[in-house]
C-alpha positions in Angstrom: -103.0 2.3 164.0 -106.6 2.0 165.2 -108.4 -1.2 164.8 -111.6 0.5 163.9 -111.9 2.8 160.9 -115.0 4.9 160.2 -115.4 6.4 156.7 -117.7 9.4 156.1 -118.8 9.9 152.6 -120.5 13.0 151.2 -120.8 14.7 147.8 -117.3 16.2 147.9 -115.8 15.2 151.3 -115.7 18.7 152.5 -118.7 19.2 154.6 -118.0 16.0 156.6 -114.4 17.1 157.2 -115.6 19.3 160.1 -117.7 16.5 161.4 -114.6 14.2 161.3 -112.7 16.7 163.6 -115.7 16.7 166.1 -115.9 13.0 166.0 -112.2 12.5 166.7 -112.5 15.0 169.6 -115.4 12.9 171.1 -113.5 9.7 170.6 -110.3 11.2 172.3 -112.5 12.4 175.2 -114.0 8.9 175.6 -110.6 7.1 175.2 -111.8 5.3 172.1 -109.1 4.4 169.6 -110.7 4.9 166.1 -109.5 6.3 162.8 -112.1 8.5 161.2 -111.8 10.2 157.8 -114.0 11.9 155.1 -114.0 11.3 151.4 -116.1 12.4 148.4 -118.5 9.9 146.8 -116.3 9.8 143.7 -113.3 8.6 145.6 -115.2 6.1 148.0 -114.3 3.0 145.9 -110.5 3.8 146.0 -110.7 4.3 149.8 -112.6 1.1 150.3 -110.0 -0.8 148.3 -106.9 0.8 150.0 -108.1 0.9 153.6 -109.5 -1.6 156.1 -112.9 0.2 156.7 -115.0 -0.9 159.6 -118.1 1.1 158.7 -119.4 3.8 156.2 -121.5 6.7 157.3 -123.2 8.7 154.3 -123.9 12.3 154.6 -127.7 13.1 154.1 -126.9 14.7 150.7 -125.8 11.2 149.3 -128.5 9.1 151.0 -129.6 8.0 147.5 -126.4 5.9 147.5 -127.1 3.9 150.5 -128.5 0.9 148.5 -125.4 0.8 146.4 -123.1 0.9 149.4 -125.1 -1.8 151.2 -125.1 -4.1 148.2 -121.4 -3.8 147.8 -120.4 -3.9 151.5 -122.9 -6.0 153.3 -121.3 -9.3 152.0 -118.0 -8.1 153.6 -119.7 -7.4 156.9 -119.2 -3.6 156.6 -122.1 -1.7 158.1 -123.5 1.4 156.1 -126.0 4.0 157.4 -127.0 7.6 156.6 -126.0 10.0 159.2 -129.0 11.4 161.1 -129.9 14.7 159.5 -130.2 16.5 162.8 -126.9 15.3 164.1 -125.3 16.1 160.8 -126.8 19.6 160.8 -125.7 20.3 164.3 -122.2 18.7 163.6 -122.7 16.5 166.7 -119.6 14.5 166.7 -120.3 12.5 169.7 -123.7 11.2 168.4 -122.4 10.4 164.9 -119.4 8.6 166.6 -121.8 6.5 168.6 -123.8 5.8 165.4 -120.7 4.7 163.6 -119.4 2.4 166.5 -122.8 0.7 166.7 -122.4 -0.4 163.0 -119.1 -2.1 163.8 -119.5 -5.8 164.6 
């Protein structure tokens, strides 16, 4: 099991699933061991309780939730950021992977 886990969160978890695949491919190509998965906002709390999450990346459509996530996760040392809209739209897995890894302390 990977030491680093990146959780992507969007409205339903579906649009980020394709991005997860592209991020996993980029990680593989770079020899980075990381678990990446997507979830919908409604299931985010369950995932945060059941998994050891290293950072959370929010889809642009749920950017309004950034404050809530930061309030909840900052005390635990878990970084939270909104995925750059251009990278998200282009499904640029390598750039979003880099963004997530930069959040992990």
